[in-house]
C-alpha positions as CSV (number, residue, x, y, z in Angstrom):
1,M,10.5,17.7,-59.7
2,P,10.3,14.2,-59.5
3,V,7.3,11.7,-58.4
4,F,7.0,9.8,-55.0
5,Q,5.6,6.6,-55.1
6,N,2.3,6.5,-53.1
7,R,3.6,2.4,-51.9
8,K,5.6,2.1,-49.1
9,Y,9.3,0.5,-49.5
10,R,9.4,-2.7,-48.2
11,P,12.5,-4.9,-48.0
12,A,12.0,-8.5,-49.4
13,G,13.1,-10.2,-46.3
14,D,10.2,-8.3,-45.1
15,K,7.2,-10.7,-47.3
16,S,7.5,-13.2,-44.8
17,T,6.6,-12.5,-42.1
18,F,3.5,-12.8,-40.2
19,G,3.0,-9.4,-40.2
20,A,3.9,-8.6,-43.7
21,Q,1.3,-12.0,-45.2
22,Y,-1.7,-10.3,-42.7
23,R,-1.0,-7.4,-43.8
24,A,-1.4,-8.6,-47.3
25,V,-4.5,-10.2,-47.0
26,M,-6.1,-7.8,-44.7
27,A,-5.8,-5.5,-48.0
28,K,-7.9,-8.1,-50.2
29,R,-10.0,-9.3,-47.8
30,P,-10.6,-6.9,-45.2
31,F,-14.1,-8.2,-43.4
32,M,-12.7,-11.7,-43.2
33,L,-9.6,-10.3,-41.0
34,F,-11.4,-7.7,-38.8
35,G,-15.2,-7.7,-39.4
36,L,-16.3,-11.9,-39.5
37,P,-14.0,-11.9,-36.0
38,F,-15.6,-8.6,-34.1
39,L,-19.2,-10.2,-34.8
40,A,-17.9,-14.0,-33.8
41,V,-16.7,-12.4,-30.5
42,I,-20.1,-10.6,-30.2
43,I,-22.1,-13.1,-31.1
44,G,-19.6,-15.8,-28.8
45,G,-20.3,-13.5,-25.7
46,S,-23.7,-13.4,-25.7
47,F,-23.9,-16.7,-26.0
48,V,-21.6,-16.9,-22.9
49,L,-23.4,-14.0,-20.8
50,T,-26.8,-15.4,-20.6
51,P,-26.4,-17.8,-18.6
52,A,-24.1,-15.6,-16.1
53,T,-27.2,-13.1,-16.5
54,A,-29.8,-16.1,-16.0
55,I,-27.9,-17.2,-12.2
56,R,-28.6,-13.7,-11.3
57,Y,-32.4,-13.1,-11.7
58,E,-32.5,-16.7,-10.1
59,R,-30.5,-15.5,-7.2
60,H,-33.1,-12.9,-6.3
61,D,-35.9,-15.2,-7.4
62,R,-34.7,-16.7,-4.5
63,K,-34.6,-14.3,-1.6
64,V,-37.8,-12.2,-3.3
65,R,-40.2,-15.1,-2.7
66,Q,-43.9,-15.7,-2.7
67,L,-45.1,-16.8,0.4
68,T,-47.8,-19.3,0.5
69,K,-51.2,-18.6,2.7
70,E,-50.1,-20.6,6.2
71,E,-47.1,-17.7,6.0
72,E,-49.5,-14.8,4.9
73,L,-51.6,-14.8,8.4
74,S,-48.5,-15.7,10.5
75,V,-46.6,-12.3,9.7
76,G,-48.3,-9.6,11.7
77,K,-48.4,-12.2,14.5
78,N,-45.6,-11.8,16.3
79,K,-45.5,-7.8,15.7
80,R,-46.5,-5.6,19.5
81,K,-50.1,-3.1,19.1
82,V,-48.6,0.0,19.2
83,D,-50.4,2.7,21.3
84,M,-49.3,6.6,20.5
85,K,-50.2,7.3,24.5
86,E,-48.2,4.3,25.6
87,E,-45.4,5.7,23.2
88,Y,-45.3,8.8,24.5
89,Y,-45.3,8.2,28.3
90,R,-42.5,5.3,27.8
91,L,-40.0,8.3,26.2
92,A,-41.0,11.7,28.6
93,A,-40.4,8.0,31.0
94,K,-36.7,8.2,29.9
95,D,-34.6,10.3,31.4
96,I,-33.4,12.4,27.9
97,D,-31.2,15.2,29.9
98,N,-28.6,13.6,31.1
99,W,-26.7,11.1,29.3
100,E,-22.8,10.4,28.9
101,Q,-20.6,10.9,25.3
102,K,-19.1,7.0,25.1
103,R,-16.1,5.8,22.5
104,V,-17.3,2.7,20.2
105,T,-14.6,0.5,20.8
106,R,-12.5,-0.1,17.3
107,L,-11.4,-3.0,15.5
108,K,-7.9,-4.1,15.3
109,G,-6.1,-1.5,12.6
110,E,-8.4,0.5,12.5
111,S,-8.1,4.2,12.6
112,D,-10.0,6.1,15.9
113,G,-10.0,9.1,14.1
114,V,-8.4,10.9,16.8
115,L,-5.2,13.0,15.1
């Protein structure tokens, strides 16, 4: 029985195409054409994403900031003092047995949930 060759048959006109040239160079230097671009994308992505994450944390720091002493002292002044007896009688004064169910008005185009 005849022995088949390990190499695939490629016509002579196929050698001038970009794909054929890329395969030939890739067989000789796989790191230069695959590994190096891959590492460049990973490292370049790190440099590109660093400012994006910095913006995220700066925005968070603007929301959560430290209070000055003056602001800290004025925070609790406007609050109502809570007394348990007062809360009990205030709730007892409300007539919680007589109530009426009302539907919430829906926005235009919103489903009202009725089938």
